[in-house]
MARROFI-842111 format. One record per residue (C-alpha): x, y, z; residue number from 0; residue in three letters. Coordinates in steps of 0.02 Angstrom, whole numbers, plus 50000, padded with zeros to 5 digits. Example, Ala and Ser with C-alpha at 12.3 -4.5 7.8 and 13.67 -1.06 7.14 Angstrom:
BEGIN
R     c1     c2     c3  resi  resn
R  50615  49775  50390     0   ALA
R  50684  49947  50357     1   SER
This chain:
BEGIN
R     c1     c2     c3  resi  resn
R  53202  54725  52190     0   MET
R  53068  54717  52327     1   PRO
R  52926  54843  52324     2   ASP
R  52976  54908  52494     3   ARG
R  53140  54891  52588     4   GLU
R  53190  54959  52759     5   ILE
R  53366  55028  52749     6   LEU
R  53385  55078  52932     7   ILE
R  53274  55093  53085     8   GLU
R  53289  55155  53263     9   SER
R  53185  55177  53421    10   GLU
R  53184  55340  53518    11   SER
R  53282  55327  53680    12   PRO
R  53136  55397  53782    13   VAL
R  52977  55412  53676    14   CYS
R  52876  55273  53593    15   PRO
R  52928  55330  53420    16   ILE
R  53006  55228  53281    17   GLN
R  53114  55304  53146    18   ALA
R  53153  55216  52983    19   LEU
R  53208  55244  52805    20   VAL
R  53107  55154  52672    21   GLU
R  53157  55128  52491    22   ARG
R  53026  55087  52359    23   THR
R  53039  55072  52171    24   ASP
R  52995  55258  52157    25   ASP
R  53069  55347  52308    26   THR
R  53166  55345  52470    27   VAL
R  53082  55420  52624    28   TYR
R  53126  55455  52805    29   PHE
R  52983  55418  52928    30   TYR
R  52939  55440  53111    31   LEU
R  52797  55331  53175    32   PHE
R  52697  55378  53331    33   PHE
R  52601  55218  53376    34   PRO
R  52495  55301  53512    35   ARG
R  52425  55431  53393    36   ARG
R  52292  55411  53261    37   LYS
R  52265  55469  53082    38   GLY
R  52387  55588  52998    39   HIS
R  52464  55634  53166    40   ASP
R  52530  55456  53186    41   ALA
R  52660  55474  53046    42   VAL
R  52784  55607  52998    43   ARG
R  52874  55587  52833    44   SER
R  53013  55671  52736    45   CYS
R  53057  55639  52555    46   TRP
R  53240  55601  52524    47   ILE
R  53252  55565  52337    48   CYS
R  53164  55498  52183    49   ASN
R  53230  55334  52111    50   ARG
R  53161  55356  51934    51   ARG
R  53112  55501  51820    52   PRO
R  52995  55622  51908    53   ALA
R  52820  55673  51851    54   PRO
R  52792  55852  51796    55   ALA
R  52652  55865  51924    56   GLU
R  52590  55766  52073    57   ILE
R  52475  55622  52034    58   ASN
R  52333  55656  52155    59   GLU
R  52266  55479  52140    60   HIS
R  52432  55403  52191    61   THR
R  52455  55530  52331    62   TRP
R  52284  55496  52404    63   ASN
R  52317  55309  52398    64   ALA
R  52442  55335  52540    65   HIS
R  52592  55282  52438    66   THR
R  52757  55375  52451    67   ALA
R  52739  55509  52317    68   PRO
R  52880  55564  52205    69   MET
R  52941  55743  52212    70   MET
R  52887  55831  52050    71   PRO
R  53007  55907  51925    72   GLN
R  53088  56070  51978    73   GLY
R  53084  56027  52163    74   SER
R  53246  55929  52179    75   PHE
R  53430  55942  52138    76   SER
R  53481  55762  52104    77   HIS
R  53487  55691  51925    78   PRO
R  53321  55700  51832    79   ALA
R  53320  55512  51804    80   GLY
R  53328  55477  51990    81   GLY
R  53459  55413  52111    82   MET
R  53477  55282  52246    83   ASP
R  53516  55276  52431    84   ILE
R  53603  55126  52509    85   ARG
R  53597  55068  52689    86   ALA
R  53785  55081  52709    87   GLU
R  53837  55242  52796    88   GLY
R  53663  55287  52860    89   LEU
R  53640  55341  53041    90   GLU
R  53488  55404  53135    91   ILE
R  53522  55533  53271    92   VAL
R  53381  55574  53393    93   TRP
R  53364  55752  53452    94   PHE
R  53378  55780  53639    95   GLN
R  53192  55769  53682    96   ALA
R  53180  55605  53587    97   GLY
R  53032  55668  53483    98   ASP
R  53122  55706  53319    99   SER
R  53275  55649  53225   100   ALA
R  53406  55680  53092   101   ALA
R  53468  55558  52961   102   LEU
R  53653  55559  52920   103   LEU
R  53743  55482  52772   104   GLN
R  53928  55457  52803   105   ASN
R  53919  55588  52940   106   GLY
R  53831  55721  52836   107   GLU
R  53650  55777  52847   108   LEU
R  53537  55686  52726   109   LEU
R  53366  55726  52799   110   ALA
R  53289  55796  52958   111   VAL
R  53115  55777  53034   112   ILE
R  53115  55916  53166   113   PRO
R  52986  55946  53304   114   PRO
R  52891  56067  53191   115   TRP
R  52861  55935  53058   116   SER
R  52676  55913  53021   117   GLY
R  52630  56096  53042   118   ILE
R  52553  56189  52895   119   ASN
R  52600  56053  52772   120   GLY
R  52785  56053  52818   121   PHE
R  52867  55881  52817   122   HIS
R  53053  55900  52846   123   GLY
R  53219  55945  52766   124   TYR
R  53312  55847  52631   125   SER
R  53483  55869  52554   126   ARG
R  53409  55850  52379   127   TYR
R  53255  55960  52400   128   ALA
R  53248  56130  52314   129   VAL
R  53149  56271  52392   130   GLY
R  52995  56230  52493   131   THR
R  52941  56071  52406   132   GLY
R  52781  55977  52444   133   LEU
R  52866  55833  52534   134   PHE
R  53030  55911  52593   135   ALA
R  53113  56081  52606   136   TRP
R  53288  56127  52553   137   GLU
R  53427  56127  52682   138   ILE
R  53489  56305  52662   139   THR
R  53661  56365  52715   140   ALA
R  53598  56452  52872   141   GLU
R  53468  56321  52915   142   GLY
R  53591  56182  52879   143   GLY
R  53719  56255  52999   144   ALA
R  53589  56259  53138   145   ASN
R  53530  56083  53101   146   LEU
R  53708  56017  53095   147   LYS
R  53746  56099  53262   148   GLN
R  53589  56028  53339   149   ARG
R  53624  55855  53272   150   THR
R  53804  55855  53334   151   ALA
R  53749  55915  53506   152   ALA
R  53614  55781  53513   153   SER
R  53735  55643  53465   154   LYS
R  53852  55697  53606   155   LEU
R  53704  55714  53725   156   PHE
R  53648  55533  53704   157   TRP
R  53825  55466  53712   158   ALA
R  53844  55551  53881   159   GLU
R  53674  55496  53946   160   HIS
R  53707  55312  53923   161   PHE
R  53848  55309  54051   162   THR
R  53837  55262  54235   163   ASP
R  53957  55404  54274   164   GLU
R  53833  55534  54211   165   TYR
R  53684  55466  54308   166   TRP
R  53784  55442  54468   167   ASN
R  53839  55624  54460   168   GLN
R  53659  55680  54431   169   GLN
R  53596  55581  54580   170   ILE
R  53730  55656  54692   171   GLN
R  53691  55832  54630   172   ASP
R  53504  55818  54658   173   HIS
R  53525  55741  54831   174   ALA
R  53643  55881  54881   175   ARG
R  53528  56016  54813   176   ILE
R  53378  55948  54905   177   GLN
R  53477  55925  55066   178   GLN
R  53531  56106  55055   179   ASP
R  53347  56152  55045   180   PHE
R  53260  56047  55178   181   TYR
R  53397  55951  55267   182   GLY
R  53425  55765  55269   183   ALA
R  53341  55655  55139   184   VAL
R  53234  55534  55241   185   THR
R  53157  55437  55096   186   ARG
R  53208  55402  54918   187   HIS
R  53142  55286  54785   188   ALA
R  53151  55253  54599   189   GLY
R  52992  55307  54510   190   ILE
R  53022  55237  54337   191   ASN
R  53041  55053  54373   192   GLY
R  53181  54975  54272   193   LYS
R  53145  55085  54122   194   ASN
R  53268  55208  54046   195   TYR
R  53304  55343  54096   196   PRO
R  53314  55328  54286   197   PRO
R  53205  55445  54389   198   ARG
R  53194  55463  54577   199   TYR
R  53097  55549  54714   200   LEU
R  53183  55615  54870   201   PHE
R  53086  55667  55026   202   ALA
R  53124  55758  55187   203   GLY
R  53050  55881  55311   204   ALA
R  53086  56054  55381   205   LYS
R  52992  56168  55501   206   ASN
R  52841  56054  55508   207   GLY
R  52826  56035  55319   208   VAL
R  52853  55874  55222   209   SER
R  52934  55890  55050   210   TYR
R  52943  55767  54907   211   GLY
R  53036  55818  54750   212   ILE
R  53080  55716  54596   213   THR
R  53256  55701  54528   214   ALA
R  53331  55669  54356   215   LEU
R  53175  55707  54253   216   ILE
R  53263  55869  54207   217   SER
R  53409  55775  54131   218   ALA
R  53309  55760  53969   219   ILE
R  53206  55901  53890   220   PRO
R  53019  55878  53877   221   GLN
R  52954  55837  53702   222   PRO
R  52845  55953  53597   223   GLU
R  52872  56104  53710   224   ILE
R  52966  56209  53585   225   GLU
R  52812  56214  53474   226   MET
R  52706  56290  53611   227   GLN
R  52814  56400  53723   228   ILE
R  52930  56543  53679   229   GLU
R  53109  56520  53744   230   ASP
R  53068  56337  53766   231   ALA
R  53249  56294  53804   232   ASP
R  53226  56389  53968   233   GLN
R  53072  56290  54018   234   PHE
R  53096  56117  53942   235   SER
R  53178  56034  54093   236   ARG
R  53068  56005  54245   237   ILE
R  53053  55920  54413   238   GLU
R  52893  55896  54513   239   PHE
R  52876  55943  54696   240   GLY
R  52743  55929  54832   241   PHE
R  52745  56012  55002   242   ALA
R  52620  55982  55143   243   ALA
R  52609  56013  55328   244   GLN
R  52671  55858  55417   245   GLU
R  52498  55819  55486   246   ARG
R  52450  55779  55305   247   PHE
R  52596  55660  55279   248   GLU
R  52474  55520  55234   249   ALA
R  52422  55616  55079   250   LEU
R  52596  55626  55007   251   THR
R  52607  55446  54947   252   THR
R  52464  55469  54824   253   GLY
R  52540  55628  54754   254   VAL
R  52710  55545  54736   255   TYR
R  52628  55402  54641   256   GLN
R  52551  55533  54527   257   MET
R  52724  55604  54495   258   PHE
R  52782  55430  54443   259   SER
R  52637  55417  54321   260   SER
R  52669  55591  54252   261   LEU
R  52852  55557  54215   262   THR
R  52800  55411  54106   263   ARG
R  52655  55509  54031   264   TYR
R  52767  55653  53975   265   LEU
R  52874  55549  53858   266   TYR
R  52748  55410  53825   267   GLY
R  52624  55535  53755   268   GLU
R  52758  55657  53692   269   THR
R  52689  55806  53786   270   THR
R  52747  55928  53921   271   PHE
R  52702  56017  54082   272   PHE
R  52732  56200  54120   273   ALA
R  52681  56341  54237   274   HIS
R  52491  56349  54251   275   GLY
R  52457  56175  54186   276   HIS
R  52340  56063  54284   277   THR
R  52312  55877  54304   278   ASN
R  52153  55794  54371   279   PRO
R  52176  55732  54549   280   TYR
R  52029  55700  54666   281   ASP
R  52117  55590  54794   282   GLU
R  52112  55733  54921   283   ILE
R  51937  55763  54987   284   GLU
R  51869  55931  54932   285   GLY
R  51998  55955  54796   286   PHE
R  51984  55925  54609   287   HIS
R  52155  55942  54525   288   ALA
R  52339  55984  54545   289   LEU
R  52398  56153  54483   290   LEU
R  52582  56165  54436   291   PHE
R  52674  56324  54483   292   LEU
R  52849  56357  54419   293   ASN
R  52965  56405  54562   294   ALA
R  53077  56504  54443   295   ARG
R  52932  56619  54403   296   LEU
R  52880  56641  54584   297   LEU
R  53033  56698  54684   298   PRO
R  52920  56727  54835   299   GLN
R  52915  56538  54860   300   ILE
R  53065  56461  54947   301   ALA
R  53129  56323  54832   302   SER
R  53286  56220  54797   303   PRO
R  53428  56307  54707   304   ASP
R  53476  56211  54550   305   TYR
R  53608  56335  54491   306   SER
R  53749  56219  54546   307   THR
R  53685  56069  54450   308   LEU
R  53825  55991  54347   309   THR
R  53814  56051  54167   310   GLY
R  53727  56214  54209   311   GLY
R  53555  56147  54165   312   THR
R  53409  56265  54194   313   THR
R  53285  56168  54300   314   VAL
R  53104  56218  54324   315   ASN
R  53032  56148  54486   316   LEU
R  52843  56132  54465   317   LEU
R  52759  56136  54635   318   TRP
R  52598  56034  54634   319   ALA
R  52460  56133  54721   320   VAL
R  52293  56048  54755   321   PRO
R  52150  56159  54696   322   ILE
R  51962  56148  54714   323   THR
R  51838  56133  54571   324   LYS
R  51798  56318  54586   325   ALA
R  51984  56363  54579   326   GLU
R  52008  56247  54432   327   TYR
R  51863  56323  54335   328   ASP
R  51927  56498  54372   329   PHE
R  52101  56451  54307   330   THR
R  52031  56376  54147   331   VAL
R  51930  56533  54114   332   GLU
R  52051  56668  54171   333   ASN
R  52226  56594  54174   334   GLY
R  52350  56557  54311   335   VAL
R  52411  56737  54331   336   ASP
R  52234  56794  54372   337   ALA
R  52218  56652  54498   338   LEU
R  52382  56697  54583   339   LEU
R  52319  56875  54612   340   ARG
R  52190  56793  54726   341   HIS
R  52319  56695  54828   342   ALA
R  52289  56708  55014   343   LYS
R  52478  56701  55046   344   ASN
R  52592  56686  54896   345   LEU
R  52744  56637  54999   346   THR
R  52657  56479  55062   347   THR
R  52540  56446  54916   348   VAL
R  52634  56284  54877   349   HIS
R  52618  56210  55052   350   ILE
R  52459  56109  55074   351   PHE
R  52370  56146  55237   352   ASN
R  52200  56067  55205   353   GLY
R  52119  56229  55146   354   HIS
R  52098  56313  54976   355   PRO
R  52242  56430  54936   356   LYS
R  52145  56559  54839   357   PHE
R  52004  56680  54881   358   SER
R  51883  56671  54736   359   ILE
């Protein structure tokens, strides 16, 4: 029997995360590896079972040696002498944001590493854990029902998202929605290369204003957001938009290139953007950063209507507003709501006209 054996492994569909199940002489564990992170944040782990008799207490020396520790007596429900897990029947299901996953055995939950793994010593959920163990928590009846529902929905989600039919419908929907907003699409381009999933940017003009708005980013929720924002399901799906008077058309290309970088950054770094977030951008003389304003939270701003998007997805269009260093510093210190109270004209705050948008 080898010291370590990989029973199953999988790559996230959208994030640079590897999931695997490892069996040692002592234990079986479920892992998520985040190669772009460092230290303890680079690995999330969840105990599945012991393979031999458990210790009465944790051996601190073994634990600190970064081996896979056994769950102590009284913290598990499988036989006291240990049990085994085989590769046959195992399946890894990624949750919809691609940042967490469930492990199934013959279609039933065996272990889950959810987005909140790694917080306050929590690792994940295991079928054989009892209570709130050191290396895994019990899958309770109520919690198990929620996890099963989430896993089933995620499995269906990814099955749907790997079809040409789905993406073709999304492209048609987004093109129609943007045409309804500013008229004919005059430019469109892929902004994610040949990588999965596809993302696009459509552009057009109306009433002397040039618009460029991304499409299909919202098809997949942003990672990590549910740990930071209440009602995250309402804010997890985004598109980026930039509006500028047509005399500043030359500036739009740089902003659109930034959007392309941000779409890769979101999932590559497993992070998210939301209302009030900023991103450094000094390509426009006199300006320091882009401030993102959520069109759903600012009904004064005329914006595309995503209510007819197939599937009923709630889309948050984040308008990118160039801000000066002074406006940026004010936002950092006081928050976006305070900054918006200083808007010169809230209805056109998202349309770049060469001048600062706030009186501070």
